[in-house]
C-alpha positions as CSV (number, residue, x, y, z in Angstrom):
1,M,-9.2,-8.8,-149.2
2,P,-12.5,-9.3,-147.4
3,K,-14.0,-6.3,-145.6
4,V,-13.8,-8.1,-142.2
5,I,-10.1,-8.6,-142.5
6,V,-9.6,-5.0,-143.5
7,D,-11.6,-3.7,-140.6
8,W,-9.5,-5.9,-138.2
9,L,-6.4,-4.6,-139.9
10,Y,-7.4,-1.0,-139.0
11,V,-8.0,-2.2,-135.4
12,A,-4.5,-3.8,-135.3
13,V,-2.8,-0.8,-136.8
14,F,-4.6,1.5,-134.2
15,A,-3.6,-0.8,-131.4
16,F,0.0,-1.0,-132.6
17,V,0.3,2.8,-132.9
18,G,-1.3,3.3,-129.5
19,T,1.0,0.8,-127.9
20,I,4.0,2.5,-129.5
21,M,2.8,6.0,-128.4
22,A,2.5,4.8,-124.8
23,A,5.7,2.7,-124.7
24,L,8.1,5.0,-126.6
25,P,8.0,7.9,-124.1
26,L,8.4,5.4,-121.2
27,G,11.4,3.8,-123.0
28,I,13.0,7.1,-123.7
29,V,12.7,8.2,-120.1
30,W,14.1,4.8,-118.9
31,L,17.1,5.3,-121.2
32,L,17.8,8.9,-120.4
33,A,16.9,9.1,-116.8
34,P,19.8,9.6,-114.3
35,R,20.3,6.7,-112.0
36,A,21.9,7.3,-108.7
37,D,22.0,4.4,-106.2
38,L,22.5,6.6,-103.1
39,P,21.6,5.4,-99.6
40,Q,19.2,8.4,-99.2
41,K,17.0,6.8,-101.9
42,T,16.0,4.0,-99.5
43,L,14.9,6.4,-96.8
44,T,11.2,7.0,-96.3
45,Y,11.6,10.8,-97.0
46,E,14.1,12.0,-99.6
47,S,14.5,15.4,-97.8
48,G,17.7,14.4,-96.1
49,V,16.2,14.3,-92.7
50,I,16.9,11.0,-90.9
51,P,13.5,9.5,-89.8
52,F,13.2,8.5,-86.2
53,G,10.5,6.4,-84.4
54,Q,8.0,4.2,-86.0
55,A,6.3,5.1,-89.3
56,W,3.0,3.7,-87.9
57,A,1.0,6.4,-86.1
58,Q,-2.6,6.4,-85.1
59,F,-4.6,9.5,-85.9
60,N,-7.7,10.7,-84.1
61,V,-10.9,9.9,-86.1
62,R,-11.9,13.5,-85.8
63,Y,-9.4,14.5,-88.5
64,Y,-11.3,12.2,-90.9
65,L,-14.6,13.7,-89.8
66,F,-13.3,17.2,-90.5
67,A,-12.2,16.0,-93.9
68,L,-15.6,14.5,-94.7
69,I,-17.4,17.6,-93.5
70,F,-15.1,19.7,-95.7
71,V,-15.9,17.4,-98.7
72,V,-19.6,17.8,-98.1
73,F,-19.5,21.6,-98.0
74,D,-17.1,21.6,-100.9
75,V,-19.5,19.7,-103.0
76,E,-22.2,22.1,-101.9
77,V,-20.3,24.9,-103.4
78,I,-19.7,22.9,-106.6
79,Y,-23.5,22.7,-107.1
80,L,-24.3,26.1,-105.7
81,Y,-22.0,28.2,-107.9
82,P,-23.4,27.2,-111.3
83,W,-26.9,27.4,-110.0
84,A,-26.2,31.0,-108.8
85,V,-24.8,32.0,-112.2
86,V,-28.0,31.0,-114.0
87,F,-30.4,31.7,-111.2
88,R,-32.5,34.3,-113.1
89,Q,-33.3,31.9,-115.9
90,L,-34.2,29.0,-113.7
91,G,-37.3,30.3,-112.0
92,A,-39.0,29.7,-108.7
93,F,-39.0,25.8,-108.9
94,A,-35.1,25.7,-109.0
95,F,-35.0,28.2,-106.2
96,F,-37.0,25.9,-103.9
97,E,-35.0,22.9,-105.0
98,M,-31.9,24.7,-103.9
99,V,-33.6,25.7,-100.6
100,I,-34.3,22.0,-100.0
101,F,-30.8,21.1,-100.8
102,L,-29.4,23.7,-98.5
103,L,-31.8,22.6,-95.7
104,I,-30.6,19.0,-96.1
105,L,-27.0,20.2,-95.7
106,L,-27.9,22.3,-92.7
107,V,-29.5,19.3,-91.0
108,G,-26.1,17.5,-91.7
109,L,-24.2,20.3,-90.2
110,A,-26.5,20.5,-87.2
111,Y,-26.1,16.8,-86.6
112,A,-22.3,17.0,-86.8
113,W,-22.2,20.0,-84.5
114,R,-24.5,18.2,-82.0
115,K,-22.4,15.1,-82.1
116,G,-19.3,17.2,-81.4
117,A,-17.6,16.4,-84.7
118,L,-16.7,20.1,-85.1
119,E,-14.7,20.3,-81.8
120,W,-11.0,20.2,-82.4
121,T,-9.8,19.0,-79.0
C-alpha cells in the first residue's frame, strides 16, 4: 500500500477509537441510568420546594461591580503569589515592575471607591 494511504489509515483508526472512547461511556450511562418521570422533574428547582412568583428578577448592577472588583483583586493574588515565592532571585527590576502593577491596581481601587462601587446599599 502507498504510504499516504497508510498514514490516513492511522488517522482513521485513531478517529474511530477516539469516537468509541467518547460514545461508549455516554451509551452505557444512557442504558443504565434510572429514569423517573416525576412531576418534580419539570420544576425549576428539584429541591421539593414549590416555586412562587416569576423567575425573572432584576438585580442591582452593584452586585456585578462587586464581582468584577473581586475578580480584579483575585487575579492580582494569582500574579503576586508566585512573584513573592521567587522574589529573592528576581532582583530590583522585578520589584519595581510589581510596584507599578500594584499602583495600577490601587488606582483602580481608588476609582471604584470614589465612584461608590464599594458601597453595599
